[in-house]
C-alpha angles and dihedrals in degrees: 000000000000123000112248115249091005113067130216121347097050111202097039138053134073099333097126137255095313088075100041092096128070111274120267091215125031118185121187129181093336118186125181126185140169118216088341094308112123117241100168130006141188097357117167129166144112132247119205137218116273089012127132102213115195125206119195135174140115126287114296093022095124098258099126092039088058090055091045088057096051090055094042093240086152085081087069107028112088114236095010111137123189122188129177138048121306119172132180115197091347097307124110109242088222092062093068107103090191108053089194091060088056092047091051087069091050124071116201129196115188129204095261122041112264109192128176114250094254141076128309090251094049091048091062097034092051097088095040090053089051086054090056101260105146107154107101092217089061095044088049088055095049091047095051093044096051094041087051092047089052092049093244108101098093093052098049108025091102095050104040089134094056119102111268089226089067091066123097119269091255093048090048091054091052087044085059090052092050091051092050090051092050084070088065088230127195092208130033120203121197121188109195091314094179100058093103098026127099117240098254090053090044089059093046091054089048091055087051090054094050087055095045092053087079089060107039147357117276130199112194122194110192138171087205113083094193090055088059087049091055100044116020125089087200132010133207122204115214119193129176092342097313136100105240100178145345129195151129104311095232091054093053093049091047089056095253094138139138096218124042089215086075093055090045094056093044090051092051099247091135140000 
């Protein structure tokens, strides 16, 4: 696999200041299987700090499995086997004895909003409390900051004591983002976040992600190729459990590809 528009040695070279620092994520020879059945095989690439890295591909192409591997969900998914080398900020994720310590560095947003059965305030304050923050003034600051960064503060500031589950679907998804940000993560993973969100809210969340890229690294799995085009610095195309191609997003959408299947998928000929 050669990176589109770059040539051999993907992950290095003359691609500008974004790639001058060591990668946030390093993946080498990643294989994922469920009950012995392969879901993703022989995947290798890097993701860089302050990058929005998009992953596109049809259903059952291995996109979600890849996110699960990053977050070590294999520890809790029966029959899931992960082989290969995955490093986050230089440390092999398998070296973390406490998987929850690893996960505290990784925020995750799922396709459907998954709120805790508690108030809006407590949803966002949950992780800070686990870190030992007890003073209400400090918690208030964290809650306001995270809700503001998730473009939700103005809509909920007068009902912080209400159940998060009473918010609209779009508001609940933004609450999920605020809760993820309250962990102060180094890495944010989003798995088709806009499936249950209306177009207006989707665009608001996309604006939030553009702002967040200055603070952390984002991996965006999306079933909407135009969303990848709008947001991603680089995009990877997964198909049938393999990484077909990875390249600068603008190159892929301009047709500057190494594999015609990439163009066929982007153009909607299949998937």
